[in-house]
N, C-alpha and C positions, 0 to 999 in steps of 0.2 A: 526345421522351422515349423511352428504350429500356428495355424490361423483358424479362428473360430467363426463359423458362418451358420445361418439357419439350416436346419436339417431338411434336405430334399431327397433323401435316399428312399428307395422302395421298401415297403414293409418286408421284414424278414432279413434284410441285409444289414450287416454290421460293419463290413469293410468293402470298399470298391476301389477300383482304379479310377482316378479322377482325370479331368481334362485341364491341362496347364493353362490354356487360353481362357477357359471359364474362370479359373482362379484369378488370373491377372485382371480380368474384366471386373470382378467383384471389388477390387481395390484400386481401380483406375483413377478414382477421384481423391484418393488419400494423399497424405504428405508425399511429395515426389520421391522421397527416399525409399518408400515402401515399394512402388512399382519398379524402381531400379533394382531392388533386391530380388523381387519376383521374376524379373527378366532373366535372372541367372538360374532359375529353377528348371530342371530338365524333366522332372516327373512329379506327380502328386497323387496321394491316396486320400480317399475319404474314410474317416473313421468315426462311427457314430458314438457319441458320448451318452452314457446311460446311468441311471440310478434305479433302485428298486425298493419296495417296502422292506421294513425290518423283518428279519427272520424270527418268527415267534412260534413257540414260546421260548426257545433256546437255540444257541449255536451248537450245542453239544449233543451227542447221541446218548440215549438213555442208558446205554451200557457203560458210559464213561470211557469207551475205547478210543473215541476220537472227537475232535472239535474242529472248528474252522477259524480262520483269521484273515486279515487283509481285505481285499476287494471281494473275496468270496462271502464275507460276512457283512460288509458295509460299503459296497461300491459307491463312489462319490464322484461328483464332477470336479474338474481340475481348478476351479476358480479360487480355491483357498490353498492350492499348491501343497496339500497335506496328505494325499493318498499314500505315498510311499512312507512318509513319516508315521502315519497311523499303523501301517503294517509292521514297521520296526518296533514301535511301542508295543503292539500286540505280542510280537515274538518275545520281547524282553519280559513283559508281564507274565506271559504263559510260562516262560522258563523259571521265573521266580516262584510261581505257584507250584509247578511240578517239582522244583527243587526242594520245596518244603514238605513234600509228601513223606510221611514217616514209615509207611508200610504199604503193601499192595492191596489192602482191603478196598472194597467198593466204596465205603463211606469216605475214605481218605481221597480217593480219586475224584469222587463227585464233589467233595469240598473244594479241591484244587480248581476244578473247572468252574464251580460256582463263583469263587473269588475272582478268577480270571474274567469271567463274563460280566460280573458286577462292576469291575474296574473299567472294562473296555466299552460296554454297550452305551452307557450314558455319555461318555466322552465322544465316541465316534458318531453317535446320532447327532450330537451338537455340531460336530464338524460338518457332517453332511448337510444339516439344516443351514448353516452359515454359508456353505459353498453354494447352495441353491439361491440364497439371498444375494450373494455376490454376482451370480449369473444375471439376475434381474438388474442389479445396480449398474453393471458394466454395459448392458445392452439397452438401457432405457432410451426411448426415442425423444427427440427434441420436443419440448413442451413443458407443462407445469411440473410434472414429476421430475424431469431432467433439471429444471431450475431449482427445485427443492433439494435434489441430490447435490447440486453444485454449491448451493448455499451452505449445506452441512459440511461439505469439503472445506469451504473457506472458514467456517467457524472452528472446526477442529484444527485447521492449519495454524491457528493462532497459538496453539500449544507446542508447535514444533520447536525442538531444541531445548525443551524444558525437562527432558528425561522422563522418569516415571511420574505420571500425573495421577493423583488419587481421585477416587470417585467424587469426593466432596468438591474438588476443584471444577470438575466438569459440571456438576449440578449447580454450582454457583453461577456458571455461565449459561444456565438454561439447557444444558445438554445431559443426555443419559449415556452411560457406558454402553457400548456396542451400537450406538447410532451412527458412528463414523463410517461413511461409505468406503473409505480406504482402510481395509481390514487390518493392515499391519501395524497401525499405530496402537498405542496402549489403550486408547478409547474404543478401538475396533474389536479385535480379538486378542491382541498381544497380551493383555492381562491374564488370560487363561490358556490360550493356545501355546504360548512360548514358555510357560512356567511349570508345565506338568513334570512331576517326578515320579517315575514308575514305582520305586521302592516305597515311597510314602503312601501312594494310593493302595498298594498291595497290603501294607501294614494296617491301614485304616479299614479296608474292607474285610481283612481277616478278623480284626477285633469285632466288627459288626456281626459277622456270621457266627463267630464263636459265642458272642453274647446272646444272639437269637437262639442258638442251639441250647445254651445253658438255661435260658428262660423257658424254652419249650420243655426241657427235661424236668425243670422244677415244677411246672404246672402238672405234668403227668404224675409225678411222685406225690403231689399234694392233693390229687383228685379224689383219693379214697375210694370206697366201694359201698354199695348199698345192698343189704341182703333182705329179701322179703321172706317173712315167715307166715305160712298159712296154717 
Protein backbone atom coordinates (compact mmCIF):
# COMPACT_ATOMS: atom_id res chain seq x y z
CA UNK A 1 0.00 0.00 0.00
CA UNK A 2 1.32 3.44 -0.96
CA UNK A 3 0.20 6.60 0.85
CA UNK A 4 1.39 10.06 -0.15
CA UNK A 5 2.02 12.64 2.56
CA UNK A 6 4.07 15.85 2.91
CA UNK A 7 7.81 15.29 3.19
CA UNK A 8 9.16 15.63 6.73
CA UNK A 9 12.30 13.54 6.31
CA UNK A 10 15.68 15.00 7.34
CA UNK A 11 18.00 16.32 4.66
CA UNK A 12 20.09 13.60 3.06
CA UNK A 13 17.68 10.77 3.89
CA UNK A 14 15.86 9.01 1.08
CA UNK A 15 14.39 6.05 2.96
CA UNK A 16 13.63 5.63 6.65
CA UNK A 17 11.75 3.21 8.89
CA UNK A 18 8.42 4.87 9.66
CA UNK A 19 6.06 4.83 12.61
CA UNK A 20 2.80 2.92 12.11
CA UNK A 21 0.89 5.01 14.66
CA UNK A 22 2.01 8.23 12.99
CA UNK A 23 0.79 6.88 9.64
CA UNK A 24 -2.60 5.93 11.08
CA UNK A 25 -2.97 9.33 12.74
CA UNK A 26 -2.44 11.10 9.39
CA UNK A 27 -5.50 9.34 7.97
CA UNK A 28 -7.67 9.15 11.09
CA UNK A 29 -10.32 11.51 9.70
CA UNK A 30 -10.55 9.94 6.26
CA UNK A 31 -13.23 7.61 4.94
CA UNK A 32 -13.60 4.93 7.67
CA UNK A 33 -12.47 2.23 5.25
CA UNK A 34 -9.00 3.78 5.11
CA UNK A 35 -8.25 3.60 8.88
CA UNK A 36 -9.65 0.07 8.83
CA UNK A 37 -7.10 -0.94 6.23
CA UNK A 38 -4.27 0.88 8.00
CA UNK A 39 -5.10 -0.93 11.24
CA UNK A 40 -3.91 -4.10 9.50
CA UNK A 41 -0.47 -2.69 8.69
CA UNK A 42 2.36 -3.97 10.85
CA UNK A 43 5.18 -1.78 9.56
CA UNK A 44 5.75 1.20 7.31
CA UNK A 45 8.68 2.81 5.51
CA UNK A 46 9.16 6.38 4.38
CA UNK A 47 10.43 6.77 0.85
CA UNK A 48 11.19 10.23 -0.48
CA UNK A 49 9.87 10.93 -3.97
CA UNK A 50 12.21 13.06 -6.06
CA UNK A 51 12.78 14.52 -9.49
CA UNK A 52 15.78 16.39 -10.84
CA UNK A 53 16.60 18.77 -13.70
CA UNK A 54 17.13 17.32 -17.16
CA UNK A 55 20.60 16.01 -17.89
CA UNK A 56 22.20 18.38 -20.37
CA UNK A 57 23.49 18.44 -22.99
CA UNK A 58 22.99 14.72 -23.56
CA UNK A 59 22.26 11.36 -21.93
CA UNK A 60 25.07 9.67 -23.86
CA UNK A 61 28.85 9.62 -23.41
CA UNK A 62 30.88 11.42 -26.06
CA UNK A 63 32.57 8.11 -26.91
CA UNK A 64 29.15 6.61 -27.82
CA UNK A 65 30.16 3.71 -25.58
CA UNK A 66 27.13 4.05 -23.30
CA UNK A 67 23.91 5.91 -22.64
CA UNK A 68 21.30 5.87 -19.88
CA UNK A 69 17.57 5.29 -19.73
CA UNK A 70 14.66 5.06 -17.30
CA UNK A 71 14.79 6.89 -13.99
CA UNK A 72 18.53 7.45 -14.44
CA UNK A 73 17.69 9.81 -17.30
CA UNK A 74 14.28 11.20 -16.33
CA UNK A 75 13.27 10.48 -12.74
CA UNK A 76 9.59 11.28 -12.31
CA UNK A 77 6.96 11.48 -9.59
CA UNK A 78 4.39 8.65 -9.59
CA UNK A 79 1.32 10.81 -10.20
CA UNK A 80 1.03 9.84 -13.86
CA UNK A 81 1.80 6.15 -13.21
CA UNK A 82 4.23 6.21 -16.14
CA UNK A 83 7.75 5.74 -14.76
CA UNK A 84 7.98 2.04 -15.57
CA UNK A 85 6.19 2.56 -18.89
CA UNK A 86 8.71 5.20 -19.93
CA UNK A 87 11.58 2.85 -19.08
CA UNK A 88 10.06 0.10 -21.25
CA UNK A 89 9.63 2.53 -24.11
CA UNK A 90 13.23 3.71 -23.66
CA UNK A 91 14.49 0.16 -23.91
CA UNK A 92 12.44 -0.63 -26.99
CA UNK A 93 13.42 2.57 -28.78
CA UNK A 94 17.10 2.07 -27.92
CA UNK A 95 16.90 -1.49 -29.23
CA UNK A 96 15.38 -0.28 -32.50
CA UNK A 97 18.09 2.35 -32.89
CA UNK A 98 20.97 -0.02 -32.14
CA UNK A 99 19.42 -2.68 -34.36
CA UNK A 100 19.65 -0.29 -37.31
CA UNK A 101 23.40 0.27 -36.88
CA UNK A 102 25.08 -0.82 -40.13
CA UNK A 103 28.68 -1.00 -38.93
CA UNK A 104 30.86 -0.29 -35.91
CA UNK A 105 31.94 3.17 -37.00
CA UNK A 106 31.75 6.02 -34.51
CA UNK A 107 29.41 7.95 -36.77
CA UNK A 108 26.89 5.07 -36.88
CA UNK A 109 26.92 4.62 -33.12
CA UNK A 110 26.53 8.33 -32.48
CA UNK A 111 23.68 8.50 -34.98
CA UNK A 112 21.87 5.66 -33.21
CA UNK A 113 22.17 7.36 -29.82
CA UNK A 114 21.12 10.72 -31.25
CA UNK A 115 17.96 9.18 -32.70
CA UNK A 116 17.26 7.42 -29.40
CA UNK A 117 17.61 10.58 -27.36
CA UNK A 118 15.67 12.74 -29.79
CA UNK A 119 12.80 10.27 -29.54
CA UNK A 120 12.84 9.94 -25.80
CA UNK A 121 13.88 13.29 -24.30
CA UNK A 122 10.92 15.32 -25.55
CA UNK A 123 8.39 12.66 -24.56
CA UNK A 124 9.77 11.91 -21.11
CA UNK A 125 10.16 15.59 -20.22
CA UNK A 126 6.50 16.01 -21.10
CA UNK A 127 5.58 13.10 -18.83
CA UNK A 128 7.64 14.50 -15.94
CA UNK A 129 6.03 17.91 -16.38
CA UNK A 130 2.50 16.49 -16.38
CA UNK A 131 3.31 14.31 -13.37
CA UNK A 132 4.32 17.46 -11.49
CA UNK A 133 1.06 19.07 -12.54
CA UNK A 134 -0.92 16.09 -11.26
CA UNK A 135 0.86 16.30 -7.90
CA UNK A 136 -0.41 19.86 -7.52
CA UNK A 137 -3.94 18.99 -8.68
CA UNK A 138 -4.29 16.00 -6.37
CA UNK A 139 -3.06 17.86 -3.29
CA UNK A 140 -4.65 21.29 -3.73
CA UNK A 141 -6.21 22.56 -0.50
CA UNK A 142 -9.84 23.56 -0.08
CA UNK A 143 -10.56 26.98 -1.50
CA UNK A 144 -10.74 28.83 -4.81
CA UNK A 145 -8.19 26.66 -6.63
CA UNK A 146 -9.88 23.49 -5.40
CA UNK A 147 -13.24 24.79 -6.59
CA UNK A 148 -11.79 25.62 -10.02
CA UNK A 149 -10.30 22.12 -10.24
CA UNK A 150 -13.61 20.51 -9.31
CA UNK A 151 -15.47 22.67 -11.83
CA UNK A 152 -13.15 21.43 -14.58
CA UNK A 153 -13.65 17.84 -13.44
CA UNK A 154 -17.39 18.30 -13.84
CA UNK A 155 -17.06 19.96 -17.24
CA UNK A 156 -14.90 17.18 -18.65
CA UNK A 157 -17.11 14.51 -17.06
CA UNK A 158 -19.83 15.53 -19.52
CA UNK A 159 -17.80 13.82 -22.25
CA UNK A 160 -17.63 10.49 -20.37
CA UNK A 161 -18.82 7.56 -22.45
CA UNK A 162 -18.34 9.39 -25.75
CA UNK A 163 -15.12 7.60 -26.67
CA UNK A 164 -12.40 9.50 -28.47
CA UNK A 165 -13.27 13.18 -28.31
CA UNK A 166 -11.66 15.50 -30.83
CA UNK A 167 -10.00 18.80 -29.93
CA UNK A 168 -12.73 20.76 -31.69
CA UNK A 169 -15.41 19.21 -29.45
CA UNK A 170 -13.59 20.33 -26.31
CA UNK A 171 -13.00 23.81 -27.70
CA UNK A 172 -16.68 24.15 -28.60
CA UNK A 173 -17.44 23.62 -24.90
CA UNK A 174 -14.86 26.24 -23.89
CA UNK A 175 -12.26 23.66 -22.86
CA UNK A 176 -8.69 23.10 -24.01
CA UNK A 177 -7.01 19.75 -24.42
CA UNK A 178 -4.95 18.83 -21.33
CA UNK A 179 -6.97 21.09 -19.00
CA UNK A 180 -8.68 17.99 -17.57
CA UNK A 181 -7.49 17.48 -13.96
CA UNK A 182 -8.24 13.76 -14.35
CA UNK A 183 -5.30 12.94 -16.57
CA UNK A 184 -6.50 9.63 -17.98
CA UNK A 185 -9.36 10.92 -20.06
CA UNK A 186 -8.72 11.81 -23.69
CA UNK A 187 -8.78 15.50 -22.81
CA UNK A 188 -6.13 15.04 -20.13
CA UNK A 189 -3.14 13.12 -21.46
CA UNK A 190 -4.81 10.11 -23.06
CA UNK A 191 -4.57 11.65 -26.53
CA UNK A 192 -0.75 11.56 -26.43
CA UNK A 193 0.35 9.38 -23.53
CA UNK A 194 -1.55 6.27 -24.56
CA UNK A 195 -1.06 6.48 -28.32
CA UNK A 196 2.74 6.51 -28.61
CA UNK A 197 4.22 4.02 -31.10
CA UNK A 198 7.97 3.50 -30.74
CA UNK A 199 8.55 2.32 -34.31
CA UNK A 200 6.83 5.36 -35.80
CA UNK A 201 8.81 7.77 -33.64
CA UNK A 202 12.13 6.10 -34.51
CA UNK A 203 11.31 6.23 -38.22
CA UNK A 204 10.34 9.90 -37.99
CA UNK A 205 13.44 10.94 -36.05
CA UNK A 206 15.69 8.90 -38.34
CA UNK A 207 14.36 10.80 -41.35
CA UNK A 208 14.87 14.09 -39.53
CA UNK A 209 18.50 13.38 -38.64
CA UNK A 210 19.36 11.99 -42.08
CA UNK A 211 17.80 15.05 -43.74
CA UNK A 212 19.80 17.35 -41.46
CA UNK A 213 23.01 15.46 -42.24
CA UNK A 214 22.30 15.62 -45.97
CA UNK A 215 21.60 19.35 -45.81
CA UNK A 216 24.77 19.98 -43.83
CA UNK A 217 26.81 17.96 -46.33
CA UNK A 218 25.32 19.90 -49.25
CA UNK A 219 26.22 23.22 -47.65
CA UNK A 220 29.83 22.10 -47.16
CA UNK A 221 30.13 20.94 -50.79
CA UNK A 222 28.69 24.16 -52.19
CA UNK A 223 30.77 26.41 -49.98
CA UNK A 224 33.59 26.74 -52.54
CA UNK A 225 36.89 28.39 -51.72
CA UNK A 226 38.53 31.77 -52.12
CA UNK A 227 42.17 32.17 -53.14
CA UNK A 228 43.90 35.43 -52.53
CA UNK A 229 46.56 36.46 -55.03
CA UNK A 230 49.15 39.00 -53.92
